[in-house]
Each structure stands twice: as C-alpha cells, then as structure tokens.
C-alpha positions in Angstrom: 4.2 -31.9 27.3 4.1 -35.6 27.9 4.0 -38.9 26.1 6.2 -41.2 24.2 7.4 -38.4 21.9 9.0 -36.7 24.9 11.2 -39.7 25.8 14.7 -39.1 24.5 17.4 -41.8 24.3 20.5 -41.5 26.4 23.7 -40.7 24.7 26.7 -42.9 24.1 30.2 -41.5 24.5 33.0 -41.5 21.9 36.5 -40.2 22.2 37.9 -37.9 19.5 40.9 -39.8 18.0 42.9 -36.6 17.8 42.2 -34.5 20.9 40.8 -37.2 23.1 37.8 -35.1 24.0 34.5 -36.9 24.6 31.8 -36.7 21.9 28.2 -37.5 22.7 26.1 -39.5 20.2 22.3 -39.4 20.5 21.1 -40.7 17.1 23.2 -43.9 17.1 22.9 -45.7 13.8 21.5 -42.6 12.0 24.7 -40.7 12.6 27.0 -40.7 9.5 29.3 -37.8 10.2 30.4 -36.4 13.5 32.2 -33.1 14.2 34.4 -32.6 17.3 33.7 -29.3 19.1 37.1 -29.3 20.6 39.6 -29.8 17.7 37.1 -28.8 14.9 37.7 -32.0 13.0 35.0 -33.8 11.0 34.8 -37.6 11.1 32.9 -40.2 9.2 31.1 -42.5 11.7 31.3 -46.0 10.6 30.9 -49.2 12.6 31.3 -47.2 15.8 34.6 -45.9 14.6 35.5 -42.3 13.7 37.4 -41.9 10.4 39.0 -38.5 9.9 37.5 -36.6 6.9 38.6 -33.0 7.2 39.4 -30.2 9.6 37.6 -26.9 9.5 39.9 -23.9 9.2 37.8 -21.7 11.4 35.1 -22.2 14.0 32.0 -20.2 14.9 30.4 -19.5 18.3 26.8 -20.7 18.4 23.7 -19.4 20.1 22.4 -22.8 21.2 24.6 -25.5 22.9 24.6 -29.1 21.8 22.3 -31.3 23.9 19.8 -28.5 24.6 16.2 -29.7 24.6 13.4 -28.0 22.7 9.6 -28.5 23.3 8.3 -28.7 19.7 4.7 -29.2 18.7 5.2 -32.9 18.2 7.2 -33.6 21.3 10.6 -33.0 22.9 13.6 -32.8 20.6 17.3 -32.6 21.4 20.0 -30.6 19.6 22.4 -33.1 18.0 24.2 -31.2 15.3 25.1 -27.5 14.4 26.3 -26.4 11.0 27.3 -22.9 9.8 26.7 -22.6 6.1 27.6 -19.8 3.7 27.4 -18.6 0.1 30.9 -17.5 -0.8 29.9 -15.5 -3.8 27.7 -13.2 -1.6 29.5 -13.5 1.8 26.2 -14.6 3.4 26.2 -17.1 6.2 23.7 -18.6 8.6 23.5 -21.4 11.2 21.4 -24.5 11.1 20.6 -26.3 14.4 19.6 -29.9 13.8 17.1 -31.3 16.4 16.3 -35.0 16.8 13.3 -37.0 18.2 13.4 -40.8 18.0 9.7 -41.0 16.9 9.5 -38.0 14.5 13.0 -37.7 13.2 14.7 -34.4 12.5 13.8 -30.7 12.6 16.1 -27.9 11.5 16.0 -24.6 13.2 18.0 -22.1 11.1 19.1 -18.6 12.2 20.2 -15.8 9.8 20.7 -12.3 11.1 18.3 -12.9 14.0 15.6 -14.4 11.7 14.5 -18.0 12.5 13.0 -20.7 10.3 11.8 -24.1 11.5 12.3 -26.6 8.7 11.1 -30.2 8.3 11.6 -32.8 5.6 8.5 -33.5 3.5 7.7 -36.5 1.3 4.8 -35.0 -0.7 7.0 -33.1 -3.1 5.9 -29.7 -4.6 4.8 -29.7 -8.3 7.0 -27.8 -10.6 5.4 -25.7 -13.3 7.0 -27.1 -16.4 9.3 -24.5 -18.0 8.6 -22.0 -15.3 11.5 -22.6 -12.9 10.8 -19.7 -10.6 7.5 -21.0 -9.1 6.2 -24.3 -7.6 2.8 -25.4 -6.3 2.5 -27.1 -2.9 -0.8 -28.0 -1.4 -2.6 -25.8 -3.9 -0.5 -22.7 -2.9 2.0 -21.0 -5.2 5.5 -20.4 -4.0 8.0 -18.0 -5.7 11.7 -18.5 -6.0 13.8 -16.1 -4.0 17.2 -17.8 -3.9 19.1 -20.3 -6.0 22.7 -20.8 -4.9 25.6 -23.1 -4.3 26.0 -23.5 -0.5 29.0 -24.7 1.4 29.5 -25.7 5.0 31.9 -23.4 6.9 31.8 -25.3 10.2 30.0 -28.2 11.8 29.9 -29.9 15.2 27.8 -32.8 16.5 26.3 -35.6 14.5 24.6 -35.6 11.1 22.7 -38.1 9.0 24.2 -37.0 5.7 27.4 -35.7 4.2 27.3 -32.3 6.0 30.5 -31.0 4.4 29.4 -31.7 0.8 28.4 -28.7 -1.4 24.7 -28.2 -1.7 22.7 -26.8 -4.6 19.8 -25.0 -2.8 16.6 -23.5 -4.1 14.3 -21.5 -1.8 10.7 -20.7 -2.6 8.6 -18.5 -0.4 5.0 -17.7 0.5 5.5 -15.8 3.7 5.5 -17.0 6.4 6.2 -20.3 4.7 9.2 -21.5 2.7 10.0 -24.5 0.6 13.7 -25.4 0.3 15.2 -28.0 -2.1 18.6 -29.3 -1.3 20.6 -31.4 -3.7 23.8 -33.2 -2.5 25.8 -36.0 -4.1 24.2 -38.5 -1.6 20.7 -37.1 -1.1 17.9 -34.9 -2.6 15.4 -33.5 -0.1 12.5 -31.0 0.1 11.9 -29.1 3.3 8.9 -27.1 4.4 9.6 -24.3 6.9 7.8 -21.6 8.7 9.1 -18.3 10.0 9.3 -18.0 13.8 9.2 -14.9 15.8 12.0 -14.6 18.4 9.5 -14.9 21.3 8.3 -18.2 19.8 11.8 -19.4 19.5 12.5 -18.5 23.1 9.4 -20.4 24.2 10.8 -23.6 22.8 13.4 -23.8 25.6 13.0 -24.3 29.3 16.0 -22.0 30.1 16.3 -18.5 28.9 18.4 -18.2 25.7 20.0 -14.9 24.6 18.8 -14.4 21.1 20.4 -11.9 18.6 18.5 -8.8 17.4 16.9 -9.1 14.0 18.6 -7.2 11.2 16.8 -6.4 8.0 13.9 -8.5 6.7 13.9 -12.3 6.6 13.2 -14.2 3.4 9.9 -15.5 4.7 9.2 -12.9 7.4 5.5 -12.0 7.3 4.5 -8.4 6.9 3.3 -6.7 10.0 0.1 -5.7 8.2 -2.8 -8.0 9.0 -4.3 -7.5 5.5 -2.7 -8.5 2.3 -2.5 -6.5 -0.9 -5.5 -8.3 -2.3 -7.5 -7.9 0.9 -6.8 -4.2 1.1 -7.8 -3.6 -2.5 -11.0 -5.7 -2.0 -11.9 -3.8 1.1 -11.4 -0.4 -0.7 -13.5 -1.6 -3.6 -16.3 -2.7 -1.3 -16.3 0.6 0.6 -16.2 2.6 -2.7 -19.3 0.7 -4.0 -21.1 1.3 -0.7 -20.3 5.0 -0.9 -21.6 5.2 -4.5 -24.8 3.4 -3.5 -25.3 5.7 -0.6 -24.6 8.8 -2.7 -27.1 7.6 -5.4 -29.7 6.8 -2.7 -29.4 10.2 -1.1 -29.5 11.8 -4.5 -32.7 10.0 -5.4 -34.5 11.3 -2.3 -33.1 14.8 -2.4 -35.4 17.4 -4.1 -33.6 20.2 -6.0 -35.3 23.6 -6.4 -34.2 26.7 -8.2 -34.9 29.5 -5.7 -33.5 32.5 -7.6 -32.1 33.5 -11.0 -31.2 36.9 -12.5 -29.8 38.1 -15.8 -27.6 41.2 -15.2 -26.9 43.5 -18.2 -24.6 46.5 -18.2 -23.7 48.6 -21.3 -20.7 50.9 -21.0 -21.0 54.6 -22.0 -17.4 54.6 -23.4 -17.2 56.6 -26.6 -14.8 56.6 -29.5 -12.4 59.5 -28.9 -10.7 59.3 -32.3 -13.8 60.6 -34.0 -16.9 62.2 -32.7 -19.5 60.0 -34.3 -21.8 57.5 -32.6 -20.6 54.4 -34.3 -19.4 52.9 -30.9 -22.9 53.2 -29.5 -24.3 51.3 -32.5 -21.6 48.6 -32.2 -22.3 48.3 -28.5 -25.9 47.8 -29.1 -25.2 45.1 -31.7 -22.9 43.4 -29.2 -25.6 43.4 -26.6 -28.0 41.7 -29.0 -25.4 39.1 -29.9 -24.6 38.3 -26.2 -28.3 38.1 -25.3 -28.7 35.3 -27.8 -25.6 33.5 -26.5 -27.0 33.7 -22.9 -30.3 32.1 -23.9 -29.0 28.5 -23.4 -28.1 29.2 -19.8 -31.4 30.8 -19.1 -33.5 28.0 -20.6 -35.4 25.9 -18.0 -35.4 28.7 -15.4 -38.8 30.0 -14.4 -37.4 32.5 -11.9 -35.1 34.5 -14.3 -35.6 38.2 -14.5 -33.5 40.9 -16.1 -31.9 43.7 -14.1 -29.6 46.5 -15.2 -26.1 46.0 -14.0 -24.1 48.8 -12.5 -20.3 48.5 -12.0 -20.2 51.6 -9.8 -22.8 50.8 -7.2 -24.1 47.5 -5.6 -27.0 45.8 -7.3 -29.9 44.9 -5.0 -32.0 42.1 -6.3 -35.6 41.1 -5.7 -36.2 38.9 -2.6 -36.6 35.2 -2.8 -37.4 32.3 -0.4 -35.1 29.5 0.8 -37.5 26.6 1.9 -37.1 23.9 4.5 -37.0 23.3 8.2 -33.2 23.0 8.7 -30.1 24.6 7.2 -29.5 23.7 3.5 -26.7 24.2 1.0 -27.2 26.5 -2.0 -25.3 26.0 -5.2 -24.6 29.4 -7.0 -24.2 29.0 -10.8 -22.6 31.8 -12.8 -22.4 32.3 -16.5 -20.8 35.1 -18.6 -20.3 34.7 -22.4 -16.8 36.2 -22.4 -13.8 35.4 -24.6 -10.2 36.5 -23.7 -11.7 38.5 -20.8 -12.7 38.3 -17.2 -15.7 39.2 -15.0 -16.0 39.3 -11.2 -19.0 39.1 -9.0 -19.0 39.8 -5.2 -22.3 38.7 -3.7 -23.9 39.3 -0.3 -26.7 36.9 0.7 -28.8 38.9 3.1 -31.6 37.6 5.3 -34.5 40.1 5.0 -35.7 39.5 8.5 -32.5 39.1 10.6 -30.0 40.9 8.4 -27.6 37.9 8.7 -25.2 38.1 5.7 -23.2 35.5 3.9 -20.5 36.7 1.5 -19.4 34.7 -1.5 -17.6 35.8 -4.7 -16.7 34.3 -8.1 -14.1 35.0 -10.8 -15.1 34.2 -14.3 -12.3 34.0 -16.8 -12.1 32.5 -20.2 -9.2 32.7 -22.6 -8.4 30.9 -25.9 -6.0 31.0 -28.7 -3.6 29.1 -31.0 0.0 28.0 -30.2 2.1 26.1 -32.7 -1.1 25.3 -34.6 -2.9 23.8 -31.5 -6.0 25.4 -30.1 -5.9 26.0 -26.4 -8.3 27.3 -23.7 -8.0 28.4 -20.1 -10.7 29.0 -17.5 -14.4 28.5 -17.9 -17.5 30.6 -18.6 -19.8 28.8 -16.2 -18.3 28.2 -12.7 -20.2 27.4 -9.6 -19.8 27.8 -5.8 -21.4 26.1 -2.8 -22.9 28.2 0.0 -23.1 26.0 3.1 -25.6 25.9 6.0 -28.1 28.6 4.8 -31.1 28.9 7.2 -34.6 28.8 5.6 -36.1 32.3 5.2 -36.5 35.2 2.8 -33.3 36.7 1.2 -32.0 39.1 -1.4 -28.6 39.5 -3.0 -26.4 42.6 -3.0 -24.0 42.2 -6.0 -20.9 44.1 -6.9 -19.7 43.6 -10.5 -16.3 44.2 -12.1 -15.3 43.6 -15.7 -12.2 43.4 -17.9 -11.5 45.4 -21.0 -14.8 44.9 -22.9 -17.6 47.4 -23.1 -20.3 45.0 -21.9 -20.8 43.1 -18.7 -23.5 40.4 -19.0 -23.8 37.8 -16.3 -26.4 35.3 -15.2 -26.6 34.1 -11.5 -28.7 31.3 -10.4 -29.2 29.8 -6.9 -30.3 26.1 -6.6 -31.4 24.5 -3.3 -30.9 20.8 -2.7 -28.2 20.0 -5.3 -25.9 17.1 -4.3 -22.4 18.3 -3.6 -20.2 15.9 -5.5 -17.1 17.2 -3.6 -18.5 15.6 -0.4 -18.4 12.2 -2.2 -14.8 12.7 -3.4 -13.8 13.9 0.1 -15.2 10.8 1.8 -13.6 8.6 -0.8 -10.2 10.4 -0.4 -10.3 10.2 3.4 -11.1 6.5 3.4 -8.5 5.8 0.7 -5.7 7.4 2.8 -5.3 4.5 5.2 -5.4 1.7 2.5 -2.9 3.7 0.3 -0.6 4.2 3.3 -0.7 0.5 4.1 -0.2 -0.5 0.5 2.9 1.8 0.3 4.2 0.4 3.6 3.6 -3.2 2.4 5.2 -2.4 -1.0 8.3 -1.0 0.7 8.5 -4.0 3.0 8.3 -6.5 0.1 10.8 -4.6 -2.0 13.3 -4.7 0.9 12.7 -8.5 1.3 13.6 -9.1 -2.3 16.4 -6.5 -2.7 19.2 -9.1 -2.5 17.4 -11.7 -4.7 18.3 -12.3 -8.3 14.6 -13.2 -8.9 13.0 -10.0 -7.5 9.6 -9.1 -9.0 10.4 -5.4 -8.2 12.4 -3.5 -10.7 15.6 -1.8 -9.6 17.4 1.1 -11.1 20.6 0.2 -9.3 
C-alpha cells in the first residue's frame, strides 16, 4: 500500500509528571486526554501540558501494543489509544483500539471475547423511526437494537480526542455483519458504522504476527455461517416446490391410466342358529347379501372389467386372467372395498404371471369401526384402502386370493387393479427429501440467532427463563 495516506507523522515525546516515563504523542493538537501506561494516570492535555485528571484503580493487559501500524483499506493507521470499557450492571467488558491516520482520521477496532468490530464515525446519521426506538434506517437498510446501556471506562492508555473517562450512553443496532453505534457523552454525540471482522482478517492488518484470543460465544454482529438467509432459504424451497408441482402435473397429464382387472367377491357363510332349528338365519343372511350388494354398487360403477366370483375362506380363489400392457415395468394400484361396520376383512393376494410363474405377493387389511363416546361420533379405519405394486412387467396375469373375515356371516369384497395411476407418495417423498436440508439449515440458523440475542433485553426470541 502506498500513497499519501500511508505517511504517518512522527511522534513527539512528553514526560509523565508523576512517574517521569516518556509518553509518545502522534495526533498533536487533536489529543485532549492522555493516559500514562506506566503509572496508569489520566491527564488532560492542554497547551502541551499534562494536567492530572484521575488514576485508574486497575490496569488491563492488551493484545495490541501502542504504536503498532495497521494496513487499513484507506491507508496505514497507527494505534494511538487503548481503552477498556465495561457495563458494571452486567459485568461485561471489551477493549477499543483507537487508530489514527492524518488524512482520514480515526478508526476504532474493538475486541470482545475474541470477536472484532472495525468502527468509523459517520456524518450521514441514521433515520430513527418515530416512536419505534428499537429500529433505525441507514442507507435504506433496517437495523435492530440489541444493546442500550450505560458504559464506563475501566482503563485507558495513549491519547484520545474526547473525554475518554466520561460515562457513555451507548445504543447498538445490528444488521449482521454491520453495526450502528450511537454514543452520547457530555462533550460529544457520535454515530459509528462498524463491520464484523474475522480473526484472519484482523491478523492480515498487521505486518507482524499477533496472537489473537479464541472466540467465545457469538458476537453481536457476527454473520451466520450459512450463505443463505432465512428469506432466501424459504424462497428457494418455494420455487422448488412449485417446480415439483408443475412436473407432477405435467407427468400426470401424459400418463394414461387403465383399469386392467376388477372382481367382486361374494361369500355367504353356512353358520346356522343353534338355539332353534328353523331356517331364519338363512333368510336373514340372504337379505344381508342383497343389502350389501346394493351398497357395493357405487364402488363397481365405472368399471367395465368387473365380474362376480364366489368367495371361499377355506381355499385360495383363482381369478380369471388379465393383461398388463406396455413395453417396460409399470406400477399397479390395487384398490380394495368392503362395506363393513365394526368388523374387519383381510385379503392376501398373489399376482402370478401366467407364462413365467413369477409371483408378487401383496396383502391388505380392511377395518372400519365407529361409535359414540361422550356424545361425539367417532370412526377408525377405512372401507376402501389401496396399495401400490411396483415394477410389474407387462404380460398376462391372474390373482390367487386368500380371504379372512371377522365376526360377520358375510364376506363381500371388491378388488380392482389400475395401471398408470400417479403415485402421490412419490411427490410427497421428493418434497420431504428436498425439505430436509432447508429445514435443517433454518433450525441451525434459528439456534444461531437465538444465541446471539440471548443476553439482549431486546431479543425478538421469546425466552422461558
């Protein structure tokens, strides 16, 4: 880096009136207060004289030494003053390193628990939002209040352009990695704009290697490690979901569905009434069969392939053969229906290729129960479940079916096979799999932000503590 901004003035030497140690002055007429690093006294610098103001009760070891040079973006700066500040109410403290360049003025590099912020005075003040004291607008960006505290100086060495030991009313507004800070003292009122700096970037400012402390916790303006913000993640998820829906609709519009097989199974039990020897049970059973036939009509409507076949609960039922069309494996959707109430049926099906004998097994429980509890009607199960049979090769097939029933005298069941139906579960599975990463990133980002705000009185995240 070269140019006039890199030319730093030489220092003048003062002698501490108390301990007689030399004190270097780099800012000359801009220095108003000077702290002696040897005896820890603070002086007012007036007419090239040092007037004793106070003595600090304790002193702090600093990471950077006075006089070190830093290669900032605008030029070379020199460290002229160091102040440790704290908030007594919360036992929080940090260190501010004040750098000076004769052309560009001051920059403040602050360090708190290994987190670094580079701050600079700004003259275009942020716009406050009326009665909303927790947000300001700066250069069309919204910043949120994270801290509002009374700050005191614990220790200071070097030279300062303002009353460094005076209490400060400080407000900090963040839009990571940026921060706006407002400081009010009895002799000045300034706004600062700062940006969070990674430790490697701080190290790069100095020619010599500097031992920097490890970061602890999350800094007030530390950016999230995720490259995408909440809004960007949600927008990306929404776009992908819309594309997935469009693809599903497009595939569905070009997919031809075909009913390849349908059968109505009917079995009437031979159970008789042992309490009396009449045939009333047979008549009742016949009436039940007629009633159930009418209830099954709705499921059968629209099917050209339905045929009736007597059911048998003691032997397998072998159906007529049917064809699965196409040139590549397809999915079949098996639809079941049984008009049962407070009962169950079970079908175990074997899809057998007539030519090769290749067999695919699938089964289905059909349960439906209902009743009243505390005056409320409830239901459980369903009368018309379905099941997907994947990767069925084209060819001629038949079904072998084993039926079981519950306590009723009649088993009536419809089974229908449809080729080419869109499997909605595939859509939901794709959506779920894609959602896992955005959801995980959102949870991680939420946790990061909640930790950032955990010590703030203005946290947007509710706390149960």
